[in-house]
N, C-alpha and C positions, 0 to 999 in steps of 0.2 A: 379759509380754514383748511388745514391739511391733517392727515392722519396716517400713521404707519400701521398696517395690519399684517398679520401672518395669514396668508391667504389659504383657501381651501373651500370656502363657501361664500363667494361674493354676494349672492342673494341675501344671505343672512346679514351681512354687513349693511347692505342697502336697506333692508327692512328695519334694521336697528337704528341707523343714523341718517338715512336719507341720502340724497344726491349732493348735499352741500359739502361732503367730505371727498377728498381724493384718496383712493385706495390703491396700494401697490404692494407687490410681494416683497417680503423681507426675510423669509426663512423657509426651511424645508416643509414638505407637504404634511408632516405629521401634526402640524398645528393648523388651526383654522381661524378665520376672521371672527370678530365678536359675534356671538350668537345670542338670541333671546333666551331667557330662562325657560327651562322645560315646564315650569309651573305656569299654567295659563291663568290670567286674571279673570275673575268673574265679572259680570256686568257692573255690579256696585263697586268692586275694587278697581276696575278699569276706569270708571267715572271718577273715582277719588284721585287716581294718578293724573288724569287729564286736568282735574281741578287744581291739583298742586302745580302742574305745569303752567296753567294760566296765572296762578298766584305768583309764580316766579317772575313772569313777565311784568306784572304790575309792581311787584316789590323792587325789581331791578330798575324800573323807571323812576320810582320814588327815591331809591338810593342814589341814582345818578343826579337827580335834581337837587338833592340835599347834600351832595358831596360825601356820601357814605360808602362809596365803592372802595375796595381794597385791591391794589395791584400786586401780583406775585409773579416772579419770573418762572417759577416751577411749583406746581402742586403735585405731590405724590399721593395717590389714592391707594391705601393699604388698610382697608377696613376688614380686619381679620382676627383670628384667634392667636393665642400665645405662640404655639408651635410654628404656625405659618409666618408670624412676624419674626420669630427667631431666624428662620431660614432666609427671610428677605433682608436681614440686617446688613450684610455686606453690599447688596445691591443698592439699598437706600443710602448707605454711606457714600458710595460712589456718586450718586446723583446729587446729594447734598454738597459734597466736596467740589464738584464741577460748578454747581450754581454759585457757591460762595467765591470760587476762583474768578468768576465773571462778574462778581459784585452784585449778584442778584439775590432776591428773597426767595427762600424755599420754605414751603409749608407742607406739613404732613396731615392728611385726612385719615384718621385712624378709628379703630373701634374702641368703645368703652371697655370691652372685654379684655383688651390687651394693656390696660393701664398699669397693671402690676409689673409687667416687664419694663415699661417705660419708667416706672418709679425706681426699679432696681438698676437699670442701665439707662442713664439719662438720654433722652431723645436728642439727636443731633440738630434738631430744628424745631420751629414753632409747631405745635400740634393743635388741630381742631378735631374733636371726636364726637361720635354718636353711636348708638347701640347697633350692633350687627344683628342681634336676634332679640328684639324687644318682646316682652311677654305681656299680653293684655292690651286693651284698646287705648288706654291712657298712655302707656309706654310707646305704642306705635305712633300715636299722634305727636308725642314729644319728639320722636325721631324724625317724623315728617317735617316738623317745624324747624328743627336744626338743619336738616338737609336743604330745605328751601332757603334758609338764611344764608348758608354757605354759597349756594348756587346763585342767589340774587346779589350777593355782596362781592364775591371774588371775580376779578378779571385777570386771566392767566395767559402767559405766553405759551407755556408748554405744560400740558396735563398728562402725567405719566401714571397709568393704572397698573399696579402690581397685584391686584385682586383679579384672578383669571376665571373664576367660576361664574358661569352665567346665572344671574339672579335679578330679581325685579329692581332692587334698590340700586345695584350697580348699573343696570341698563338705563334706569331713569337718570342717574347722574351723567352718564355718557351722552345721553340725548340733550341734556339741558345746560351742561357746563359751558361757560363763556371763555373759550380758549382758542388761541390762534392755531395751535396744533395739539393733536391728541395721539398718544401712543398707548395702544391697548391691544389685547388679543384674548382668545378664549382657549381653554384647555380642551383636549380630547382625551377621554378616559381610554386607556389601552391596557391590554392584558400582558403586554410585554415586560420583560425584566428591565430595570434601569441599567444604565452603564455605570460609570464611576460617580455620577451624581444623579439625584432624583430628577424626574421630569420637571418639577417645579423650578429647579435651578436653571434648566435649559430654557424655560419660558422667560424667567427673569433675564437671562443672558440675551435672548432674542430682542427683548425690549431695549436693553442697554446697547445692543449692536445697532439698532435703528437710531439711537441717540448718539452713536459714536463713542460709547463709554464701556464697551464690553472687553473683558480680559481675553487673552488668547486661550488660556486654560480655564474651562468652566469651574474647575475645582477651586479656583481663587474666590469664587462666590459662596463657598461653603463657610458657615460660621465657625470661628475658632475662638474659644474662650479660655482664659487662664483659670487657675484655681486648684488643679490636681495636686494633692499633697504627696510629697516624696514617700512618706510612710503613713500608714493608715491603720485604723483599728479593725477588728473582726466584725464589722457591721455589714449587713446586707440591706440595702434600701430596696423596698418593693413598692412599685407604683401600679396597683392592680386595676385601676379604673380609668377609662378614657373619657372622651367628651360625649360618647354615645354608647348605650348598653350593648348595641349590636356589635361593637368592636371589642367587647370585653371577653375575657376567658372565664371558664367556670370556676366557682369557688372550690370544688372538689380537686381541680388540678392545682390550684394555688396551695391547698392544704398539703398535697403530696410534695410540692416543691419546698414548702416550708419545713416539712419533715426531713427532706433530704439535706437542706442547708443547715438545719439545726443539728443533724447527726454529724455534720462536718465541723461542728464547733462554732458556728456563727450565731450571732444575735440578730434578730429581725426587727426592722422598722417599716411599718406601712405608712407611706406618705400619700396623702389625698387632699383634695380641696375641701373647704369648710362644708360644702353641701353634701359631701360624701362620707362624713364622719360616722354616721349611723351604720352605713353599709360596711365601712372598714371595721367598726367595732364588732359587728356580727361575724365578719371574716376572722378577726382575731380570736373570737370565742370558739369558732370551729377549729382553728389551729390549736388552741389550748386543749380543746376536748379530744384532740388526736393523741394526747399523752405527752406532748413536749413542753418543757418548762425551761426558762420563764416564758410567759405569754408574750406574743409579738406586741410591741408597743405601737400605738397609733399616733401619727404625727401630722400636723398641718402648720402652716406658717407663711411667712413672706417668701418671695422668690430667692431673696438673699439667704434665708435660712435653709431653703431647699438646696440651693447651690452649695452651701457649706456642708450639708449632710452628704451630698453626692461627692464632693471633693474629698471627704474623709472616710468614705466607705470602701469596702473591698470590692463590691460589685453591685450594679443596679439590675434588678429584674423587673420588667415592665411590659405593658401592652404599648401600642403605638400612641404615646402621649407626650406631653411637653417634657416630662422628666427624662424620657428616653433620648430625645433630641438634645436636651441640655447636657446629658452625660456624654453623648457622642462629641458634641462641640468642645467639651472639656477633656476629651480623650481618656475617659474613665472606662473601666471594664463594664460592659452592659450586654445583657441579652434581652432583646425586645421581640415580642410577637407582632407580626404585621399580617392583617387579613387581606382578602382579595378585592375588597370593594374599590380601593384606589391604589392597588399595588403598583409601586414604582413612582407614584406621583410625589410623595413626600418622604418615602423611605422604601427600601433600605439605603443607608449611606454610612460611611465610616471614615475615621481618621487613622485608624490602625487596626491590627488584628485583635485588639482588645474588644472591639465592638462586633456583636453577632446578632443577626436577625433571623427569626424562625417563621416559616410560613408553611401552609399546606396547599400546594398548587392544585387548582381545579380548573376545568374548562370554562367555568363561569367567571373567572377573574376579570375584573374591570366592570363589575355590575354597578358601580357607584353606590354601593350599599343598598341597592334595591333587590334584596335577597329573595329568590323564588323557591328556595329549598325549605324543607320542613324545619330545619335547624341550620345554624350558621357553621357549616362543616369546616370552612376555611380557618376558623378559630378553634372550635370545640375539639377538633380531631388532632390538634397538636398535642403531643404527649408531654406529661410532666418529666418523663425520663429524658426526653430530648433537650428540654430546657436545662436540666441538671448537668447533662453531658456538655452542653455548650458553655455553661457557667464554669465548669471545671477547666475547659480549654481557654476561656477568656482569662481566668485567674492565672493559669500557667503562663500565658503570654505576658501578663503583668509582671510575674516573677522574673521571667527571662529578660524583660526590659529594665530590670533593676528597680522596680517599685514594689518589692515584695511586702506582703502584709505583716504588720506586727501582730503577734498572737496574744498580746497582753490583755486585750479586752475579750478574748474568747472564753467560753465556759471551760 
């Protein structure tokens, strides 16, 4: 069995996967070999992982004796959230295309949480999925059962891991997968600004380079989606909530932005996930209480409906969430706030001057959202005035590129 690692910590790779893997350098020093999750397993949890590992051995033997093993040329491991899956799309497509060109079978191991994206944009290959973040003991047991079944059943030529964050479930899979070769690496959180692409794209490119599939220009791995309408109404799409409250902006700042955009003649739509509807309703009430009418409308729906709203809006105002990345991929005017926890890893990035990212640089950038301050200054101290200013500039760039807004739907 062989493996391609991006070196930087050989001991970490050895502790994770043992001496049965050959490890060699494939990329610059800013990357490291696969590392164990920072979260240490307690005695009971550690015993459970060992029990699952032993169960896989027995299950795999049973599957072999009864002809239940499945052979795959390539398995792509991308158990991740919507935005991360979107960024990985071009890399996945390259791997799938190469596998099919060789007549092989390619299977994606994905997260249940990204199913909405796969329903909107059909997956290029067969998908096996399980929960990335199960809640409750029963859900965790269900996930363990699914993972054990996959590991016991599949026999793989090349296992390519595009989930780079060290975590227990990923580490467990890398330990026990039955593969002739494994391509994986781990991220290193840095406080440095990204270049033309996020660090995550560079990590994907490093994996592809080891597999002989990397493009010369890493920008070719950025997602590009159609859908931007030539003319659009005077609607502002606001995506105010991210996957974690620590990454969100204050309601007071959103109210100021809403006042500013309403005074410019725009109508406001708050787009959120189903679980965020009550928070969005409360924010809409605060906006209405500020004296601006009509009230901001609260929207939720399928990803296709969200994409249609973004395609037809004047500008998207967002925190670092899926809607922001989708807007960038569609080359829609967007102003997105990005905090310091993982600055540079997934954003900023852009397709044109229509896309703007706002941050408040601090010495603690790169904390991986383990904030040690009394409040989240990297987000909270970004002013509403700066977002309004960037929105004006993004809209002006849109006009200059010949996609000026129709004013027919404005107040």
